[in-house]
N, C-alpha and C positions, 0 to 999 in steps of 0.2 A: 924755449918754455913748453911744455906739453900741454895738449888741449885738455879742457874741463870734462871730465866723465859723464856727461848729462843728458846722452841721447840713445833712446830706444828704436830699434831697425821697424818697427812696426807701430803706427799711429793710433792703433786701437778704433776708438769710437769716432775720432776727427780724420777729416780729409786730410790727404797728404797735401804739403805747403811746397811752395816752389824751392826752398831750402833742402825738401826730402826728395828732391828729383833723383838722388842717386839710390833710394831705397825703393822707387815705384817700378814695381816689376810686373810683367805679365802683359801689359797693356801696349807692347812694341807697336804692333799692327795697326791698333785703333790709334796710337798718337800719330803715326805716319799718315794714315788715310786722312786723319779730320785736320792734320796741319797742311796738307795739300790742299784740301776744298777751302778752307779759310784763305789761303793766299790768292786762290783763283775766284773765289765769288764773293759779291758784295754783303751779302746776309748769309748767316749760315745757323739754321736751328739744330742745336745738340738735344738730343732727348733720351730719356730712359726711365726706367723705373727707379724708385727711393731706394738707395744702398747699393746701387749700381756703380758708381764711383765717377758722376759726371765732374763735380768740382776737382776731384783728385787730377781727372786726366788734365783739365785746364790748368791748375796749378803747378801741377809737378811734370806734367807731360809737353803742353803747348806753350805755356809762357817760357820755360827753359829754353826751348828751342828758339823762340823768336830773340831771345837775348843773346844767343848765339850765332845771329845772323851777322856777318862780316860786311854785307853792303847794305846801305840803307838799312840800319836795323829799325823795325817797325816800334813805335811807340803804341804802348798797351795801357789800359787802365781796366780793372777789376771793380764793378759796381754791385752793390744789392740794395735793393729798394726796400726790403723788410716788408713783414706782412702787417697792414695798417689795422686790421681788426684786433690783432694780437697786440698791439703797439701799446708803450706809455709814451710819457714825455720825450724819452731820447730819441723816438722815432715818429715824430710828429708832423715833420717836413711832408711836402708834395714829391710824388717820385721825379718829378722835374727840377725841384730845389736840391733833391740827394746827388741828381745827375751832375748838376752846375757845380757843388759842393766838392763833388770830386775831382772835376776838370781844375777848378779855381785853386785848390789847397797849394800853397808853396809854388806858385806861379809867378812867373815875373812878367809882368803886363809892357805892351810897347805903348811907350808915351803918345807916339802919332795916333794911336786908335781909340784917344779917349773920347772924341766925338761920337765914334760909333757905338762906344760902350754906353752913353748918356742916352742915346734915340733907341737902345737896343732894349731896353727895360719895358716891359717883362719878355717879351717875345722876340727872338733873334739872339737872347744874352747867350745861349747855349753855342751858336754859331760864332759869337766873339771869343769865346774862350777856348775853342777848337783851331781858331787862328793864331791864338798866342802859342799854342803847341805845334801847330805846323810850320811856322816861320821859323823854329829850330830845325827843321828836317823837313823841308819843301816836298822832297820828292818821296819820301818814306811815308808808308800807311800808317794811318792810327788806328789799331783794332781795339774795340769795345767790348768787353765780356761782361755780359750780364748774367749773373748766376742767381739760381733760385726764381727765375722770372716770373714764375706762376704769381709770385706775391704782387706783382705789379696791379692784378685783379680784383685785388680787394681795397682799390682805392675808388672813388666815387667815377663814374661815367665822366664827367668833366675833366678830373685832373688825368684820367687815360688819355683822354683826346688831346690834351695840351700836351702831354709826353710824345703822344705820336706824332702830333704836327709839328714837333721841333726835330723829331728824327727825320721826318720828310724833307724838312728844309735842309738839314745836313747831307742827306743822300742826293737828293735832286735837284737842289739849287746852288748857284755858284755863291749868292749870299741873297740875305733878304730883300724883296723889291721895295719895301719901305725904307732902305738904308741906301739905295742905289740913287740917292738924289744930288744933283750935282754939285750942292754948295758943300757936301762932305769930302769933295775930293780936291778943292781949291788950293788947299796947301800942301797937297802930295806930290812927290816927283813921280817918273814915269814907272820907277820899281816898285815904290809902295802902291801904286795905282793897279799895277800888273799883278802884284801879290793879292789885292784885296779881290781880284776877279778870278785868281787862280782855285779852283774848286779843290778842296783837300781831297785826299783817297782815305777815305773813310770804310772801314770794315766793322761788320757787328757779329758777334755770336751771342744768340741767346741759349742760355742752358735751361730746360725746362722737364718738368717729370712727364712721361708719357701720358700718363692718366689726364692731363691740363693742356694738351696740344692743341685743342679744338677752341679753346681761349684766344688763341693767335688770330683765328678769323676774326675778332672784334677789331685787330689793328689794318685789316685789309683795305681801308679806304685809304689810310696814309702809306701803307707799305704793301703795296700790291703783290709783291714777289716774296712775302716773307716764309712762305711754305714751300718754294720751289725747290730749295739746296738743302736738306736733313741730313744729318747724321744720327742714325741710332746705336747708342752705347747699350749692347747686349750684356748680360751677367758672363762674368768668367766662365772659359770651357774648364775642365778637368785639367787638361796641359798648362795653361795659365795660372791656374791657381797652384799647380805644384811649382812652378816659377816663382810666384807670389810667396811661398811659403819658405823654400829651400835659397833661393839667392840671397834675400838678406841677413839670412843666417851664417852666410860664409863671409860675407863684408868686413874687411879687418879695418882697425882705426882706433886711435887714443881717444876719439872722442865718444866710443860707444860705452854705456855702462857696464855690458857684460862683454866677456871675449867672444869669440867665433862659437858655434854650436852646431849640431846636427841633430836630425830627427832620425830614429828608427822608421824604414819604410812601413812599418806597420802602424806606425803613430801618423804618417804622412796619409795613408788610407783610411784610418778612422775619423781624420780630421774633416776629408774630403766627403766620405761617406752621410758625416753628420749634417754638414752644410749645404749639400746640393739638393736640389728640389727632386723629390720622388717622382715627378711626372715628366720633366724634360732635363734634368741632371745639372741644372745651370746653376751657378753660385754665385750669392751675392758678395761683392766685394765688402762692404760694411761688416757682414756676418763675420768673415774670414778674419779680418783684421782684429776685430774683439776678441777674437778667441787666439789670434797668435799673439797680439800685445799680452794677454793675460798668462800665457806659457812662459812668455820671455820675463814679466817681472814677477811671477812667482815660482815658475817651475826651473827655469835656467839658473839661478844661482843655488839651486840645490846640485846640480850636476856633477860636479867636480872632475870636468873633463869627459865624463860620459855622454853617450848621445840618451835624447829624452826618449823613453821607454814608455809603454802602454801602462804599466804598472805607476809610474811617476804622473802619467797624464790625468789620470782619473775619469770621471764620467764628464764627458763633453757636455752634456745635457744640462748640466749644473753650472757651467761656466759663467752664463749670464747674470745669473743669481749671484752665484760667489762675486762677479765682477763689482756688482753693485753693492753688496754686503762688504766687500773688502775696501772698497772706495771709502766707506762711509766710517769704517773698523780704524781708519786711519787718524780721525779724529778723537779727540776728549769725548766724555759720555756727555756733557753739557753742548759741545758743537755737533754732535751727531743728532742729538733731538731737535736743533734748530735747522739743521741742513737737511735731515731726512723731512721734517714736515715742510720746509720750503720747497724741496723738489717735487714730493708727492701732490702737494696741494696747490703750488703755484706755476712751478715749470710745465705740468702738463694740463691742458684744459681742453675737453673733448677729442681725447686722443691725438692732439698734437702738440708740439714742442711750442713754448712760449719763451721769445728772448724778452732778456732785462737787462738794462742798464747796471753796471756796476756799481754805481752811486746810489742808485735806488734800491739795489739790494741791502747794500749799507744801511741805508737810513731806515727803511721800512719793515725789513726782516732780520736786521741785526747779523747780517752774514760779514765776518771781517775780510780784511785783505788776506790773512793767510789762511783763513777757510776756502776761500775763492780760490787761492793759489793752488792749494793741495789738491782742490777738486779739480782744477786745469791740468796739473801736473798727471794726475790719476786717467785723464780723459774721459770723466763721467761729465763733465761740461767742458765745453769748448769757448775759447775767448777769440774775438776778434774786434777791429775798431771798425766803426761807422765812417760816414764820409766826414763827420763833424769830428773824428778824432777820439771819440769815446768809446771805452770797452763795453762790449755788449759780450752776456753770457747767455748760453742754451743749452740744453742736454746735447750731448755729443752725437747721438744719432738717432731716427727713428727706432733702429732696432732694440733700442734700451727702453722703449715706452712699455712694453708688457711684462718685462720683470719688474721695473719700478712700480707697475699698478698692482701686481702681484703682492709685492711687500706693502704697499699702501693697504690693501685688503686685510692682509694678516695684522698691519698695526692698528685697524680699524676693529678689528675682532678681538684684540688683546685690550684695547680699551674699554670695549662692550664688556669683557669678563672682569675687570677692575670696577668697573662702576657696579656691576651685580655684586660682586663680592662685598663690596661696600655696603650696598643695601641691603645684603643679608647680615652684615655684622652689626649695622644699626637697628635692624629689626629684632636681631638677637638680644643686643644689649637692652633694649625698651622691653623686650618680653621679660628678660631677667629681673629689670627693675620692678616690673608689674608684678611678678611673683612674690619679690621680698615685700611688696607694700601689701599685698593680701595676707601673707603670713604675719606681718606686724600686726595688723587690723584683728584679725581672727584670734590670734595669742591674747588681744587684749580683751577679747569676750571668751577665753577659757574654753574655745572651740578648736585648738590648735589641728587635733588628729583630722577632724571634719574638714578645715579649712584647708589643710594641706592637700586632701585629695580634691577639694573644688579647686584649689590652687592648679594644682597638678592638671585637672582636667581641663581647666581652663587654658593652660600654658599648652597642651596638647592640641586644642583647639585653635589655639594661635598658630601652631606649627603648621596644621591641617590648611588653614587659610593662607599662610604664607605659600606653602608648598602650590596650592589650587592657582594662585595669582601666577606664580614661576611658571607652571605649566600653562596656563593660558596665554601668557606673552610668547612661551614657546611654540603655541598652534599658530598664533597669529605669524610668526616669524617663518613656521613651516608654509604657512600658504603663500608667501612670497617666495618659496622655492630655495630657502638658504637654509639647507639640511643641516650643513656643520652647526651652524648657531644654536638651530632649534634643539639638536640633540644635547648641546652644551646645558639648555635650560632645563631639560627633561633631567638631563642627570642630576642637577642642582636640587630640583624638586624632590628627587629620590633619595639624596642626602638628606633633606630636611625631614622627610617621613621617617626617615630610619630612627629618630630620635622619639618617635612614637612607638612605645612597646606592641609588640604582635598581640599580646592579649587584650589590646584596647582596639575595638571594631571600628572606631571612628573613620581611620583611613584606609581599609582593607579594600573598597572599590578603587580609590584613587591609587593606590600602589599598584594594583593589578593592571589599571589603565596605562600607566607609566611603563609597566614591564612590556607591556604590548608595542608600546611606541618605540621602547629603546630596540626592540629586536629586528624592527623593520629595517 
């Protein structure tokens, strides 16, 4: 049976997963260097800027290497604590409880250690669950990966200290002092007693943004060596970026949505020149992968066996905007309205990504399973399970925040224009009704001609007042330096004044003033 064709070669805005290790190219040296450091040291801090690929290096680089170990394969856990300030009910746990949940889920317990569990609550419970895993491979290390570890410091000082104290116990003590009472051991044999006192081989990898590194000093009381062994993940070099572009496209397999393809050299040069920093020539992994995923998803199906050319590629600068718009366009008109408003107003707050539980998105914002599945498939949103097994959604990467906010601003301007047009239409309708009433009253007094002139003048006066009001609104907006919207108001005022004949001097001065403003 052939494999389903459902895999793209580039993850886009999402990090590489362990299952995508064969697609993870360009980081071979970093992978080997970090792997050897982790095996040699008890605590390692992996740091680098957002977008450099720290999560991908762990998921698709280090973890697959651990799983390929033939002798005493290490046990590993990937743990994310989540940002408390941005959390909703799904993330209400303390960091220590999140950690314990990650270790205890689907873990078989040793019956003869139940007395230790009863007396380990609350402090020492983490040690208890580590022992349940240690018994399976007593000589193998247990490696704990904490991704986006800067999120720990959004919790209270008390919660942070409780978390750090438990790590201290794991790393530096054989067992909690308060569990070493003689009565706990009366029913144990020598082998069980020796196991209790055998300190587990714990290794910890903290992955953190480089601009948050100083926060780790707050843990030094409990983890004095936390900053001793660090590994900086730098941006991709041009050579590494070329590997990340070219090699995945050459991979063959029935599981891939598209057949193998290739880029013209000029296209590779154009991509690299667009994404590398002008001041140091470094390349963010996330930025590159979003571009490559967009190319594979929207350009490769048009190739018909030919290489990707500059003409087919188009303007790279517009890819991020196109990526967001294209992801939304896969939805129906009604779904697009719901999703765009939710993403632009809820998923981003203070230029930061906000995670949401799937159930919350469905109940509060009416996003359906089909919508969420489509958004995840496009990599606009990424989905992962928290330690309690719930699905969590957030925008794929920080790189997408800017283009999404640009679209939010455009959508806001369009809404303002709709409201303005509606208000103008209402005022026009009122003015017309007012004119008809005047005509009717004046006809009854047999002064129709004079009444017509007076009504016309009254209407012109109404138009003038309406135009003056719109122009004043534009002046207020201009003082807030929103030139684009102010110009729209000035143009609208000019359109209203066109309804007043040139022979009528009522609006001459206002027309002249608007013409000067529109020329600026």
